[in-house]
N, C-alpha and C positions, 0 to 999 in steps of 0.2 A: 584120845578116844575123848574130852572134854567136847572139843567141836563138831566130831561126828553124830556124839549127842543129842547136841545141840539142833544140826541140819534137822535129824531125823524129830526132830519133837517138832521143832520150825513145821516140816510140810507135815505130820499127822496132824499136830491143829488148825493150819494152813485149811487140808482138808477139809475136815469139820466141817468149818465155818466157810463154805466157797458151798454153790450148786449152778447146777446148769442154765441156762435160760432157753425152756422150750418154748417162747413162745414164736418164734420165728415157724417152727417143725410144725409143731399145733394151728395154728391161721393157715398153712398153706395148707392140712387136710382140711381144716373147713372150709376155707371157701372153696377146695373141688368137693365140696356137698355132704353128704351123713357120714359121720364121725361114731364109733363105740371103743375109747381107750381102753387098754389093756387095763385088766382084773386087777384091784388095789392099789395101781400103775400110783406116783407121785413126780407129779409135774411142775415145777417153777414158770411162772410167766410174769410180764409187767402189763398182761391183760391182752383179751379176745376177746374174737363179735363174732357169731355165728350166728350166719345166713338159714340155715338149715338143722339140721337132730343133730346134737349132741348127747349122746351116750355115755356115761365119765362109768357106768360099768367096777361101780365102787372103787375109785380113783378119785386119787381129791387133787386137784388144784390150788397151789399156794399162790397169793397175789403176792410179790414181792415188790411194787410197783408205789407210791408213796401221796398218789392223785390218782383223779382217774377212777372206774371200775372196772371189776376182777374179768368178769362177763358183760356185753354189754349186747342182746337178742336182738336183731335190726334188722330182720324181714319178719312179714307177712307168715304170720304157721310155724316157726322158726321154734325148736322147743329145749329143755337143758333137762335131763334127768341123769337120777341115779350116781350119786356121788357127794364130793364137798365142795367146798370152796371157800380160802379160808386164808382170813387176814394176818400183819402185823401187827395188829393194835395190842397194845398194854391195858387191857379189860380194870386198871385201878384207878387210870388218867382220865380226864372228862370227853367225852364223843365229843364231833362237831360236826354240828350241819355242815361244811364241805372241807370231811372226811372225806377216806378213802373208800368205797363204795363195794361191797359182795355185786352185786348183780342188777342192770337195770334192762326192763324191756321200751323200747322204740322201734314199736311196732302192733300193728296189729293181730290177732289169737294166734296168741304167743304165750305157750306153755310154760313153767318149771314143776317140777316133779320130782318129789325125794329126792331133798337135795339138803342135804345140812349146808347153813351158810355161818358162816362164824369168826370172831374177832377184828370187826369192821371200826373202827370210829367214824361213820356215820350209815347209811344205811344198808340195813341187811338186803333189801330189794329194791326199789323203786322202780314204779311203771309210770311214765310219761300219758297224757292228754293221746290214750290209744285204746280202741276197741276191743272188746272180751278177751284184759288178758286171767289169764288161769296159775294163779298160783296153789298148791296141794299136796298134801303131804310133808311137808318140806321144817326142818327144825332150824328158828331162826335163835341164834343164842350171842350170849358174847356182841352183843349191840350198841357202839353208842350213841347214835343221833337215834334213831325211829324203826325199828326193827324193818317194818313192812310198808310201804305211803307210795299211795295212788295219789298220784300231780293231774291231775284233769284238765290244773288249770283253769280258763276262762273257755277253754270248749267239751260242746256236749258231747261226752259219750255213752257206747250202751257196753252195756252187761258186766260182763267182766267172777271168777272167781276166785275165792281167800277157801275156803277147806282144807279140814283135819291136816291142821300146822300147829305147831307147840312153837310159841316166842318164849322165849324165858330171859329174863336180864336180872334174876335173883342175884347171878354173885356181883355185878353190878354196887359199888355203895351210893345208897340215896343219895351222897353231897354231889356226884358224879353224872346224875341223869337228867338230864334239858329235856326232853321232853318224855311224850307215849309211846307205848310201847309199836302202836299197830296206829 
């Protein structure tokens, strides 16, 4: 009886600590075109590339990889809306410029709207040298290095909107903060 109980307990604990990797399934759908996720669902990914419109529809995307970006928006005009992108960073530890990134904009005219980006050691949203990025109505919290960063490098860029966003790093210990929030 003790052996059977131990096996059942081991199986239950293993199930609680494991997760399905939804990366391949979601990436195939994103590559095919616009995608609306199941309302309120949770997905575990090692990173996604958005080239069309992704309506998260209240869903949560958990970034499980230890490097890279949770969501890379890489085609002109692509957008991500209405959900949560969550990392695994323990926000009681120091952030890092080389840490995992919540979202990256890698093309012109991309939009992020009403997305909660949380628990990333690196950047919450990192925008490269691209024209007219739009980030509105988002909440960025528990971000270790810089919550929002527009890095135009040496390029000449035009436009861009960062409006009606909440950036909250108040839960971080002052000794772990290395850079300003925005």
